[in-house]
C-alpha distance (Angstrom), angle and dihedral (degrees) to the residues before:
residue distance angle dihedral
S1 . . .
A2 3.78 . .
V3 3.81 118.7 .
G4 3.80 132.6 -179.4
S5 3.71 144.9 49.7
S6 3.84 117.0 55.5
S7 3.85 88.9 -148.1
V8 3.81 92.3 53.9
T9 3.76 94.4 44.0
P10 3.84 96.8 85.7
L11 3.73 91.6 50.4
M12 3.73 93.0 46.3
E13 3.82 89.3 48.6
V14 3.77 89.0 59.7
F15 3.79 91.6 45.7
S16 3.81 91.8 51.0
E17 3.86 95.7 45.3
T18 3.84 89.6 50.4
Y19 3.82 93.1 48.9
M20 3.83 92.5 44.2
K21 3.91 89.6 53.8
T22 3.80 90.9 57.2
N23 3.84 92.1 38.5
P24 3.76 106.2 40.3
N25 3.85 94.3 176.1
V26 3.82 90.6 62.7
F27 3.83 125.3 82.5
I28 3.81 120.4 -168.8
E29 3.74 119.5 -167.8
V30 3.77 115.0 -157.1
Q31 3.83 124.0 -157.7
G32 3.72 131.8 177.4
P33 3.77 112.1 -157.5
G34 3.88 94.0 137.3
S35 3.79 144.0 -74.3
S36 3.75 97.0 -80.4
A37 3.76 92.6 50.3
G38 3.86 90.0 50.5
V39 3.83 91.7 52.5
K40 3.79 90.5 47.4
A41 3.80 92.4 47.3
A42 3.88 92.1 50.9
K43 3.78 90.6 47.4
N44 3.78 96.7 49.6
G45 3.82 93.0 40.1
S46 3.82 99.3 -117.9
A47 3.72 88.5 121.4
D48 3.80 133.7 35.9
L49 3.84 92.7 -143.1
G50 3.68 129.4 32.5
M51 3.89 112.1 -156.5
S52 3.75 117.2 -152.7
S53 3.79 131.5 175.5
R54 3.75 89.4 -157.9
N55 3.88 140.2 48.7
L56 3.65 117.5 -86.2
K57 3.84 115.1 -92.4
E58 3.78 116.8 -118.6
S59 3.82 87.5 -112.6
E60 3.77 92.0 56.3
K61 3.85 98.3 48.2
E62 3.77 118.5 105.3
P63 3.86 135.4 150.8
T64 3.79 93.3 -99.3
L65 3.76 95.5 60.6
V66 3.74 120.6 78.4
E67 3.84 121.1 -165.3
E68 3.73 117.2 -141.4
V69 3.79 123.4 178.9
V70 3.72 110.7 -141.6
A71 3.81 100.5 168.0
R72 3.73 143.5 -7.9
D73 3.75 120.6 -124.1
G74 3.75 131.6 -158.1
I75 3.81 126.1 -131.5
A76 3.78 117.8 -150.4
V77 3.78 133.0 -164.6
V78 3.75 112.4 -148.9
V79 3.78 132.8 -169.6
N80 3.82 123.2 -156.3
P81 3.81 107.9 -91.3
Q82 3.93 90.6 -125.6
N83 3.85 85.7 65.4
K84 3.83 105.6 93.9
L85 3.82 92.3 -154.5
A86 3.84 111.2 138.7
G87 3.86 94.6 -146.2
L88 3.81 145.3 -53.4
T89 3.74 131.2 -116.9
A90 3.81 121.8 -130.7
E91 3.83 87.3 -110.2
Q92 3.83 90.8 53.5
V93 3.80 91.3 48.8
T94 3.78 89.9 50.2
A95 3.78 91.4 50.5
I96 3.73 90.9 50.6
Y97 3.78 94.9 51.2
K98 3.84 90.9 45.2
G99 3.73 88.9 54.0
E100 3.80 94.3 -117.1
V101 3.82 91.4 119.4
S102 3.78 118.1 43.4
N103 3.77 104.5 160.5
W104 3.75 129.7 60.8
K105 3.83 92.2 -134.9
E106 3.87 86.6 69.1
V107 3.76 89.5 64.9
G108 3.81 98.9 38.4
G109 3.80 99.3 -83.8
E110 3.76 134.2 108.7
D111 3.81 124.1 -60.2
K112 3.88 94.4 -92.1
P113 3.74 132.0 120.5
I114 3.84 119.8 -98.5
V115 3.84 116.5 -123.8
A116 3.83 104.6 -163.3
I117 3.78 112.5 -161.5
T118 3.86 125.0 -168.9
R119 3.80 141.2 160.1
D120 3.75 126.1 -78.4
T121 3.88 116.7 -74.3
A122 3.84 90.1 -109.0
S123 3.83 92.5 57.5
G124 3.79 118.6 115.3
T125 3.88 88.3 -150.7
R126 3.79 89.2 55.8
G127 3.82 91.0 48.3
A128 3.78 90.2 50.7
F129 3.77 91.7 48.8
E130 3.78 89.7 51.5
D131 3.70 91.0 50.4
I132 3.83 95.6 45.6
M133 3.87 90.9 48.3
A134 3.75 94.0 40.7
L135 3.82 94.9 -126.9
K136 3.75 141.0 114.1
M137 3.81 114.7 -138.5
K138 3.82 119.2 -109.2
């Protein structure tokens, strides 16, 4: 079985279907409860593969786990199309997610509040976003 990241699950489903076609005596169940669950399942042996959309944390590393990169994924920040803002710098995005900027007028937009939306705290994608943007969510 393969357990873990919801963003890796669609890719793993394709991998497993392809493998099962050439190996009809094998069944691979794929579940996507999240990266942390995948690492835990691989560590405790309840899954053959743990899928993660982030690097292993130092506390998760151990000699029995082997990290293999199977793909690279992009993370996008989007703004509602009705917002006439031309663009944001990485620094502005970081300031928004740190709570230092809370109104679009502070970054060249209209005088309206910013509603920043992100993934759940257990999400590997969110963890990767926090690492890339050098921030911890408030």
